[in-house]
C-alpha positions as CSV (number, residue, x, y, z in Angstrom):
1,M,-21.9,-4.6,18.6
2,K,-20.2,-1.1,18.9
3,Y,-17.6,-0.2,15.7
4,I,-15.0,-0.3,17.3
5,D,-15.4,-3.6,18.6
6,K,-15.7,-4.7,14.9
7,F,-12.4,-3.1,14.3
8,Y,-11.3,-5.1,16.5
9,E,-12.2,-8.2,15.5
10,Y,-11.0,-7.7,11.8
11,R,-7.7,-8.1,13.4
12,W,-6.3,-6.3,10.4
13,G,-6.4,-3.9,7.2
14,V,-4.2,-3.0,4.3
15,F,-3.3,1.1,3.5
16,N,-2.4,2.8,0.4
17,H,-0.4,5.8,0.2
18,F,-1.8,6.9,-3.4
19,L,0.0,10.2,-4.2
20,Y,1.2,12.4,-7.1
21,V,4.3,12.0,-6.1
22,I,4.5,8.2,-5.4
23,Q,2.2,6.7,-8.5
24,N,3.1,9.6,-10.9
25,N,6.8,9.5,-10.5
26,P,8.5,7.4,-13.3
27,D,11.7,6.9,-11.0
28,L,9.6,4.7,-8.8
29,P,8.1,1.1,-9.8
30,N,4.7,2.4,-8.1
31,S,4.2,4.7,-11.4
32,R,5.2,1.7,-13.7
33,G,7.4,4.4,-15.6
34,I,4.3,6.7,-16.1
35,C,3.6,10.3,-15.6
36,T,0.4,12.0,-16.3
37,S,-1.7,14.4,-15.2
38,W,-2.9,14.2,-11.5
39,D,-6.6,14.1,-13.2
40,E,-5.4,11.2,-15.7
41,L,-4.0,9.1,-12.9
42,V,-6.9,9.2,-10.7
43,N,-9.0,8.2,-13.6
44,E,-6.7,4.8,-13.9
45,F,-7.4,3.4,-10.8
46,D,-9.5,0.7,-11.0
47,A,-11.4,0.2,-8.3
48,E,-13.4,-2.9,-9.2
49,A,-10.1,-4.6,-9.1
50,L,-8.8,-3.4,-5.8
51,A,-11.8,-4.4,-4.1
52,K,-12.0,-8.3,-5.2
53,Q,-7.9,-8.1,-4.5
54,L,-8.6,-7.4,-0.6
55,K,-11.4,-10.0,-0.4
56,E,-9.3,-12.4,-1.8
57,I,-6.7,-11.6,1.0
58,G,-9.2,-11.4,3.4
59,A,-8.9,-7.7,4.5
60,K,-11.9,-6.7,6.5
61,Y,-11.1,-3.2,5.8
62,Y,-9.1,-0.5,3.9
63,V,-7.2,2.6,3.9
64,I,-5.8,5.6,1.6
65,T,-5.0,9.0,1.5
66,V,-7.1,11.5,0.2
67,M,-4.0,13.6,0.0
68,Q,-0.6,14.3,1.6
69,G,1.4,17.5,1.7
70,T,0.1,18.7,-1.9
71,K,-2.7,20.1,-3.8
72,Y,-3.6,16.9,-5.2
73,M,-7.0,15.4,-3.7
74,I,-8.8,12.3,-4.8
75,A,-12.2,13.1,-5.0
76,P,-13.7,16.8,-5.9
77,N,-14.0,19.3,-3.2
78,S,-15.7,22.8,-3.7
79,A,-14.6,24.0,-0.5
80,F,-10.9,23.3,-1.5
81,D,-11.3,25.0,-5.0
82,K,-13.0,28.0,-3.5
83,I,-10.1,28.4,-0.9
84,A,-7.6,27.7,-3.6
85,G,-8.3,29.3,-6.4
86,T,-8.5,26.0,-8.6
87,K,-10.4,24.6,-10.9
88,P,-11.9,21.2,-10.5
89,G,-9.1,18.3,-12.3
90,E,-6.3,20.6,-11.2
91,A,-5.9,20.0,-7.6
92,C,-8.9,17.8,-6.8
93,S,-9.8,15.2,-8.9
94,T,-12.8,15.8,-11.3
95,R,-13.5,11.6,-10.6
96,D,-14.9,10.6,-7.2
97,L,-12.3,8.2,-6.6
98,V,-13.6,7.5,-3.3
99,M,-16.8,7.3,-4.0
100,D,-16.1,4.4,-6.6
101,I,-13.7,2.7,-4.1
102,S,-16.6,2.5,-1.6
103,N,-19.0,1.1,-4.1
104,A,-16.6,-1.3,-4.7
105,L,-15.8,-2.4,-1.7
106,E,-19.4,-2.8,-0.1
107,K,-20.0,-5.5,-2.3
108,Y,-17.4,-7.8,-0.6
109,G,-18.7,-6.4,3.0
110,I,-15.0,-4.5,3.5
111,D,-15.1,-1.2,5.3
112,L,-13.6,1.8,4.0
113,F,-11.6,4.3,6.1
114,L,-9.8,7.4,4.6
115,Y,-6.2,9.1,5.4
116,F,-6.2,13.0,5.4
117,T,-3.7,15.3,7.0
118,G,-3.3,18.5,9.3
119,D,-1.0,20.5,8.1
120,G,-2.8,20.9,4.3
121,P,-1.2,21.3,1.3
122,Y,1.7,23.1,2.7
123,K,4.2,21.8,-0.2
124,N,2.3,23.8,-2.4
125,E,3.2,27.2,-1.5
126,D,0.8,29.4,-3.0
127,I,-2.6,27.2,-2.2
128,G,-0.5,27.0,1.1
129,R,-0.8,30.3,1.8
130,R,-4.3,30.6,1.2
131,F,-4.9,27.9,3.8
132,G,-2.7,29.9,5.4
133,F,-0.2,27.2,6.4
134,I,3.5,26.7,4.6
135,E,6.9,26.3,5.6
136,P,8.4,26.5,8.4
137,R,6.0,24.8,10.2
138,E,7.2,24.8,12.8
139,N,5.6,28.4,13.4
140,G,2.5,26.3,14.2
141,V,-0.9,26.4,12.7
142,T,-3.1,29.0,13.4
143,N,-7.0,28.6,14.3
144,D,-7.8,30.1,10.5
145,F,-5.9,27.8,8.7
146,V,-7.5,24.8,11.0
147,V,-11.5,26.4,10.3
148,R,-10.4,26.9,6.5
149,W,-8.9,23.3,6.4
150,A,-11.0,21.4,8.5
151,S,-14.3,22.7,6.1
152,V,-12.8,21.0,3.4
153,L,-12.4,17.6,5.4
154,K,-16.2,18.2,6.4
155,E,-17.2,18.7,3.0
156,Y,-15.8,15.1,2.5
157,S,-17.2,13.6,6.0
158,L,-20.9,15.1,4.6
159,R,-20.6,13.6,1.3
160,Y,-19.6,10.3,2.0
161,G,-21.3,9.6,5.4
162,S,-21.9,6.2,6.6
163,K,-20.0,4.9,3.6
164,I,-16.6,6.1,5.7
165,K,-15.7,4.2,8.8
166,G,-13.2,5.5,10.1
167,W,-10.6,8.6,10.0
168,W,-6.7,8.6,10.4
169,I,-5.7,12.4,10.3
170,D,-2.2,12.7,10.0
171,G,0.2,15.6,10.8
172,C,-1.9,16.7,14.5
173,Y,1.8,17.3,16.3
174,R,1.2,19.4,19.4
175,D,5.2,20.1,19.8
176,W,5.9,21.0,16.1
177,F,2.7,22.5,14.8
178,K,1.3,23.8,18.2
179,Y,-2.0,21.7,17.7
180,T,-4.2,22.2,21.0
181,D,-7.3,20.7,21.9
182,E,-9.3,23.1,20.7
183,L,-7.8,23.2,17.3
184,L,-7.7,19.3,17.1
185,K,-11.5,19.3,18.4
186,L,-12.1,21.4,14.5
187,L,-10.6,18.2,12.9
188,Y,-12.6,15.8,15.2
189,D,-15.5,17.3,14.5
190,A,-15.3,17.6,11.0
191,C,-14.7,13.6,10.7
192,K,-18.0,13.1,13.1
193,A,-20.0,15.2,10.7
194,G,-21.4,12.7,8.2
195,N,-21.1,9.8,10.7
196,P,-20.9,10.0,14.4
197,D,-20.1,6.1,14.6
198,A,-17.0,6.9,12.3
199,I,-13.9,5.8,14.7
200,V,-11.1,8.9,14.4
201,A,-7.7,9.0,15.2
202,L,-5.3,12.2,15.3
203,N,-1.7,11.6,14.6
204,G,0.8,13.0,17.3
205,G,3.9,11.6,15.7
206,L,6.2,8.6,16.2
207,F,6.7,7.3,20.2
208,D,7.9,4.7,21.3
209,D,4.6,3.8,22.9
210,L,0.7,4.0,22.2
211,T,-0.5,7.5,23.0
212,M,-3.6,9.1,22.8
213,N,-3.1,12.9,21.3
214,Y,-6.5,13.7,21.6
215,P,-9.3,13.1,24.8
216,D,-12.0,11.7,22.7
217,E,-10.3,9.7,20.0
218,D,-11.6,6.5,19.1
219,F,-8.4,4.8,18.8
220,V,-5.0,5.7,18.3
221,C,-2.8,6.1,15.4
222,G,-0.3,4.2,16.3
223,E,2.7,5.0,14.0
224,F,5.8,2.6,13.9
225,N,8.4,2.4,11.0
226,E,8.9,-1.5,12.1
227,L,6.9,-4.3,13.3
228,G,7.4,-5.4,16.8
229,F,5.3,-3.2,19.0
230,L,2.7,-5.1,21.6
231,P,0.6,-3.0,23.6
232,K,-0.2,-3.5,27.8
233,E,-3.7,-3.9,27.2
234,R,-6.5,-3.5,24.5
235,F,-7.3,0.7,25.5
236,V,-4.7,3.1,25.9
237,N,-5.5,5.0,28.6
238,G,-8.8,2.8,29.2
239,K,-10.6,4.9,26.3
240,A,-8.6,4.2,22.6
241,Q,-8.3,1.0,21.0
242,A,-5.0,0.0,20.6
243,H,-3.6,0.3,17.3
244,I,-0.5,-0.2,15.1
245,L,0.1,1.5,11.2
246,S,3.4,0.6,9.9
247,P,4.9,-0.6,6.4
248,L,6.0,-3.7,5.3
249,G,8.0,-2.9,2.3
250,T,11.7,-2.2,1.8
251,Q,12.5,0.6,-0.6
252,D,12.3,4.7,-0.3
253,C,9.3,6.3,-2.1
254,G,10.7,9.6,-1.0
255,I,7.9,10.0,1.9
256,G,10.1,8.6,4.7
257,A,11.3,5.1,5.8
258,S,9.6,2.4,3.4
259,W,6.3,4.3,3.7
260,G,4.1,3.2,0.1
261,S,6.7,0.8,-1.3
262,F,7.0,-2.6,-2.3
263,G,9.0,-5.4,-0.9
264,L,9.0,-7.5,2.2
265,A,10.9,-6.3,5.2
266,Y,9.7,-9.4,7.1
267,E,9.0,-13.1,6.5
268,P,5.6,-14.0,6.1
269,Q,6.0,-16.5,9.4
270,Y,7.0,-13.4,10.9
271,I,4.1,-11.3,10.2
272,A,1.4,-14.1,11.2
273,D,2.7,-14.2,14.1
274,Y,3.1,-10.7,14.8
275,V,-0.4,-10.3,13.9
276,C,-1.4,-13.0,16.3
277,A,0.4,-11.5,19.2
278,L,-0.9,-8.4,18.8
279,H,-4.5,-9.4,18.3
280,N,-3.7,-11.6,21.9
281,A,-2.3,-8.6,23.3
282,G,-5.5,-6.4,22.4
283,G,-4.1,-4.4,19.4
284,V,-5.3,-4.5,15.3
285,I,-2.9,-3.5,12.7
286,T,-3.0,-1.9,9.7
287,F,-0.2,-2.6,7.2
288,D,0.9,0.0,4.5
289,I,1.8,-1.2,1.3
290,G,3.1,-0.4,-2.1
291,V,-0.2,-0.2,-4.8
292,Y,0.8,0.7,-8.4
293,R,-1.1,3.9,-10.0
294,D,-4.0,1.4,-11.3
295,G,-5.0,0.0,-7.9
296,S,-2.8,-3.3,-8.1
297,F,-0.4,-4.9,-5.8
298,S,2.5,-6.6,-5.5
299,K,2.2,-10.5,-5.6
300,E,5.2,-10.3,-2.8
301,Q,3.0,-8.3,-0.8
302,I,-0.4,-10.2,-1.5
303,D,1.3,-13.5,-0.6
304,A,2.5,-12.7,2.7
305,L,-0.7,-11.0,3.5
306,R,-3.2,-13.7,2.2
307,A,-1.3,-16.5,4.4
308,L,-2.8,-14.2,7.1
309,R,-6.4,-16.0,6.3
C-alpha cells in the first residue's frame, strides 16, 4: 500500500505549535506562567507522555513545528549555526526533540510529520539577513536565500530519514514571497532527500478551495481557520490528497486566528460528524490543538478527540 493511502485511512491527526512565543510567553496558559531559555524549554518537553496521550485518543500521526518565523529550532542543526553564526543552544536546541518524539511515537505505531517554513528566521533581523530574507517580505525570496534555507531543511531530512513520513511547509507563497516552481523544488527536494516516500505539501496560503501550490505535491496544505469545507473529490487536480489543517481552539496566541490555543470552538458531535463527512468526501484532517510547555494537552480538547475513536 502506498503511504498516501495509509494517510487517507488515518482520517485525522494532531498538530502542535511548539514555539518560543507561545510556550515561553508567561501571558499565555501554554507556558504555565513560566519563561526560561529556549534550551530549557525544549528540555522540559515530555516526549513519552506526549506519545501516550496520542495513543490514548487514537491519533495515527502527529505534526510538530520545527520552527516558525524566529531563530528557535527544536533540534540541533549545524547548517543553521554555520550560516547564522550561532552556537548550539542559542537558536537550535541542544536536545534533539524531533528524534526523541519519533522514538516515543514508534512504540505506538504513530507516524511523525514535521512543520517547517519557507520564510526562515525573518523575525530575528540579524540572522534573517545572514540567510537573506527579512521584512518587508513582499520584496520576495531570492535563489540564494532558498538555497541556504533549504540546506537547513535538508540536514534535518537526511538525519531523520524514514522516521519522518510527511512535511508541511508553510510560507511558500507565490504572490507574496514570489516563490516559483524552481524555488519550491529546492524545498521539495530537501524534504525528499532523507525519505523519498515522505509526503510533502507546500503552503500557498488560505483559499476558499483546496489548491495545489506545486505540481509534485503529494497532499495539499489545506489551511482553513474554521471547520466546514468539504472537497469535491479525494485528489486535487487528480494528483494531491485532499487535506485540511484547522485549529480547534478559541484563544489568540498571537500567531493568527486561534492557532496553537486551548478551548473548543465546536461541539464534540460537530467535530465527529465533520471528520466522517470529510473522509467520505475523500479528505483527511489535521487538528491544531494547544500544547503546554511539557508536551501535555488540555482535557477539553483531549476528550473531544477521544470521542472520534
